[in-house]
N, C-alpha and C positions, 0 to 999 in steps of 0.2 A: 100568532099565537092562541090558542085555544084554552078558556078557562073551564077548568074540571069543576063542576058545580054539584056532582053527585056520585055515588060510589062506582067505579069502574072497575069489573073484574076481567079485563082482557090484558092478555101480555103485550099488546101493541102500544100501552101507554108508558112514556119515557120522563124522568125528571131527573134533576139534577141540581146540587148547590155547592158551587166550587169557591173556594177563595183563589184569587188569581188575576191575570190579566187577560185584556182582551187584544187581540192582534187582529186590524182589519187590514186587508189587501188594499194596497196603493196609498194608505194613510199613514199608518204607523210600522207597516211592515211590506218590505217590497217583494217578499216571496209569495210562494202560493201554499197551498194546504200540505203537499208533500215536502217543499222544504220545512216549514214549521215542523211536522212529523218527525222529519229525519233528524233535525235539530234535536228535538225533546227525546227521541229514542237515543240518540247518541249520548247525550249527556244522562240519561237514566242508566245506560250500560256502563259507563265510565265511572259515575259517582254512586251507583247503587241505590238511585233514587226511583220515586214512581210519580212523576209529575204527570198530570192528566191531560188529555186533549179532548175538547169538545168543538167538532165544526158548527157553525151555523150559517143560514142564510136567511135573511129579512129583506124581503123585496131586493132591490139591486146591490144592498150590502151583504158580503159575505166576510167570514172571519174565523178566527179560532179562539177560544178561550183555553188558556194555560193555566193550569194551577194544580190544587189539591181539594179533593171532595172533604167535607167538613167531618164526615166522618173518620178520617187519617188523623184526627187529633189525639196526641199521645195521652194516656191516663194521668201523667203527670204535668202536663203542660197547660197553661192558661190560655185564653184565647189572643190574650197580645203575643204570647210567645209563638204560639202557632202563626199567627200572622207573619211575625218576623221572620220564623225560619222557610214560610215560603217565598218572601219577597226577597230573601238571600239567594234561596235557590234559582229563582226566577232570574235574578240579576247575574248569577255565574253563568247561567244556561245561555242567555242572550247577550252577554257583555255590557250591558247597561241597565241602570234603574228603571223601572217600568211601574206606572201606576197600577196598583192592585184595590181590588175590593170584592165583596162577596156578588157572584153570579147565580141565579136561580132560574129556572125554567121547567115547564111540563108541558106535554103535548102528546094527544092521541091521534093516531095515524089508523084510522079504521072506517 
């Protein structure tokens, strides 16, 4: 991961801040990225939700973070209510309670 220490005016800079769960291949999820994206896409279609997926690879570890970006918090919702809503949707999506927290990252590819 690269740490941005100055202003970057390049469109190839990417960042995210997601409240959700981290699914790592071979650890807590036995599928691959396509399986996770299919599960989430189907869940979103059926339930009218917008769960977000972010693939990552750090060394030999691959995974997908599934959740909501923090800018999706509703105007009348507290942080605790937002977290509970996301945890409930993730549990419905994957059929089990998964540990959730805030994931954030930024990188520059250029």
